[in-house]
N, C-alpha and C positions, 0 to 999 in steps of 0.2 A: 504494499499499499504506500510505502514511503516513495517507491519508484514512481507511482502515479502523482504524488505531490511534486516530485522533481520535475516531471513532464509539464505539469501546471505552471511551475515557475518559469520554464524555457518558453512556453507558448504565450504566457501572459506577462512577460517581462516588461514590456513598454507600459502597459496599463498599471502594473504595480509600481513602476517608477513614478508615473504622473500622480498617482493617488497618494503615494508616500510624501513626495515633495510638497503637495498641497497641504499636507497635514503638519509639516514642519514649521513651527512659528519662529524658531530660533536657528536659522540657517548659519552654519559656520563654514570656514574654508575647507573643512573635510567632509561636509555633509554628502555631497554628490559622490565623492570617491568612496566613502563608507557604504553608501547605498549600493554602488556598482559591486563592491567587493562582497557584500553580504549576498546580493543576487547571484554572483558568481559562485560562492560556495553552496547556495542552495540549489543552484543548477548543476554543481559538480562537474563542470566541463574543464575547469582549469584548476582544480583543487590543489595538486602538489606545488606547482609553481606559485600560486596565489599566496600560499602559507609562507613560502620563502620570501616573497615580496613583503608581506606584512612584518615578518621577523626584521628584514632590513629597514623597513620604515620606522619600527620601533628603535632600532639602533640610532639611525639618523635624527630621530626626534630627541633622543637622549643627549646626543652630541651637540645639539644647538640649545641645550638647557631647557627643553620643554618639560611641562609638568604632565605626568602620565594620567593622573586623575581626571584633569580636564580633557585630555585627548579621549579617554575612555567614556566619559559622558557624552561625547558626540555619538560614539558607536551606539551607546544605550538609547539615546533619543531617536536615532534613525531606525534602530531595530524596533522600538516601541511604535513609531509610525508606520513601519512596514507591517508590523503585526496588525495594526488597525486596518491597513489597506487589504490585507489577506481576509479579514473578517468581512469586509464590505464586498470584495470581489467575489468570494466563495460563500456568500451568506446562505444560498439556497442548497449547498452540499455540505452538510456537516462533517461527512468523512473526510472529504478533500480539505475542508478548512483545518480540521484537527491534524491531519498529517502534515499539512504545510506548516502549521504553527511548530510542530515538532522538528521539521527540517531547519526552520528559521532558529529555533532554540539552540540546535547544534551548530549552526553557522555563526550565530552571535557569540557562543562560547569560543569557537576556534578563532574568530577575529580578535577577541579580547586576550586569549591566551597567547596568540602569536605576537601581538603588539607588546604585551607585558614581557614575554620572553625576550624579544630582542632589546627592549628597553633595559631590562635587568642585566643582560649580558654586557651591554655597553657601560652601565654604571659599574659593574664588577671589574671590567677592564680598566676603566678610569680610576677606580680605587686601587687596583694593583699598580698602575703606573704611578699614581701618587705615593704609594708605599715605596715603590722602586726608587723614585726620585728622592724621597726622604732618606733612604738608606744611602744613596749616592752623596747627598749633601752631608750626611753624617760622616761618611768616609773622607770627604774633602776636608771637612773641619778637623777631623783628626789629623789629616796630613799636614795642615797648616799649624796645628798645634806642635807636631813633631818637628816641623821646620823652625818654629820659634824656639823650641827647646834646644835645637842644635845651635841656633845662632846665638842663644844666651849661655851656652855651656862653655866649658873651658877648652874646647877643641880649637886648633888653629884654624886659620882662614881656609886653607885647602882642605882639611878634614870636614870643616863645616859645609863647604860647597859641594864635596862628595857626598855627604849625607843627604843634603837637599836634592841633589841629582837623583839618588836612589829612591827617595820618597816620591818625588814627582813622577819619575818614569814608571814606578809601580802603579800610581794612581791613575795615569792617563793611558796605561798599557802600551807605552813605548818600549822598543827594544834597547834603545840607547838614549840617554839624555846627557848632552854635553854642555858645559858652561865655559864660555869664553870671556876673558876680560881684556879691556882695552889697555894696553901697555905703552902705546905710542899713538900719535895722531893718525897714523895710517895702518896700525896693525892691532889684531886681537889674538890673545895667546890662549890656548887650551889649558884650563886650570882644573877641571874636574869633569869626571864622567860617572855614570851609573854602573858600568860594568867592563869598560875597556881597561887594559893593563896599566897600572900606574906609571910604568916607565915611559909612556908617551906624554905624560902630563908635563906642560912647560916647555916642550920642544917642538910643538907644532903651532904654526902661525897662519892666521887667515888675514889676508889684506883687505882693507875697507874697499867695498865694491866688487869683491870677488864672490861669484854665485856660490851658494845662495846666502850662507851666514854673513859674509862680508857685505852682501848687497843690502841686507837687512840693517847692518850697521850704517850703511851709507844713507838709506832712505829713512831709518828711524820708525819703521812700521813693520808689523808681523807679515810674514810671507809663507806660503805653504805650496807644496805639489804633491799630488797622489802618486806620481811616478817621476821622481826628480831627474832620472836620466833622459827621459823624453823631454822634459821641460828645459833642462839646462845642460845638456850633454853630460860630461863626466864632471861632477862637481868636486870641489876640494874635499868635501866631507867623505866621499868615497875613498879618496887617495889617503886620507889620514887614518881612517879606521880599517880599511882594507876589508870591507864586508859589502855584500850586494844589497845595501839598503835602498829601498825604493820610496817610501813615503817620508816626507820631511816637513816639519813645521818649525819655524825659527821666530822667537820673540826677542826684541831688543831690550836691553837693560838700560833704562834712561833715568837720570837724576833730574828732577824738576826743581830748579831753583826759582828764586823771586823773579829774575830777569832773564834767565836763560835755561836751555835744557842741555844736559851734557850726557853723551853716550859712554856708558860704563862697561858694556859688554853685550853679550847675546846668549841665549839659551836655545840650543838646538835639539829637537826631538826627532828621532830616526825610527822607522819601522822596516822590517824586512820584507813585508808585503805591501802592496798598494793600500793606502789608508786614507780615509776622509774623517777628520776629527769633528765630533758633534760640537754645536755652539756652546754647550755646558763645559766640554773639555777645553775648548779654546778660551772660555772665560777664566777657568782655573788656571790655565797656563799663563795668562796674561797678568794674573795676580802677582 
């Protein structure tokens, strides 16, 4: 008997649409769409794909900050109006009217459940992202605290810089962090790394303007490349560390005085694979 009701929905769709819309006193931006989807579910012609579409709509509604209760109220109002339209259209056939009402009840439930399911999944993902972001921020705060501890400790300057390089490299997942300090107007000297042999420290020089670390020193702004070889040929960093590093991000160390800015050095981050740093990682490295 339910199949007979489904046939009735299919054959009388236009009439049910007109009767329902005439009964809606508070038409919202979703009214026509909700009616169409309720009728589609009653008709069962595009049932599987429609539920997926409703799930996605719930996700999108959550992403723009919509209120689920208001959204579901629209579905309820349209379903009530459609129920009244069924009563009027099938007034002379109690069996068809009863079965059509049952089909509508199931369609109404499916629409509400699909929208709520999509909305809830988006909220849960958002909450997970917030928790994950909170964990990252907590980790960054601890890294800064460790750096402050190293700076305020009894370590000498080179040991302090080496400790800072290790902490930052670990935090941003760089394979190597190298710290250069400006020792003359045209040169920066390698003073600390997170993992390279200590023997190379103090013996390698980058000239101001030399890609890419020296170029950052010249321009005074951060620079990066997902694949430094393609962007700058064979950079000085590859010659210094003798490793096939590809990703590079360099931040200048600048002292901001009252009337001038002074280049103090640069911090170079290297990765063995092509790598694009996130805005959050870049912000942390620029601190």
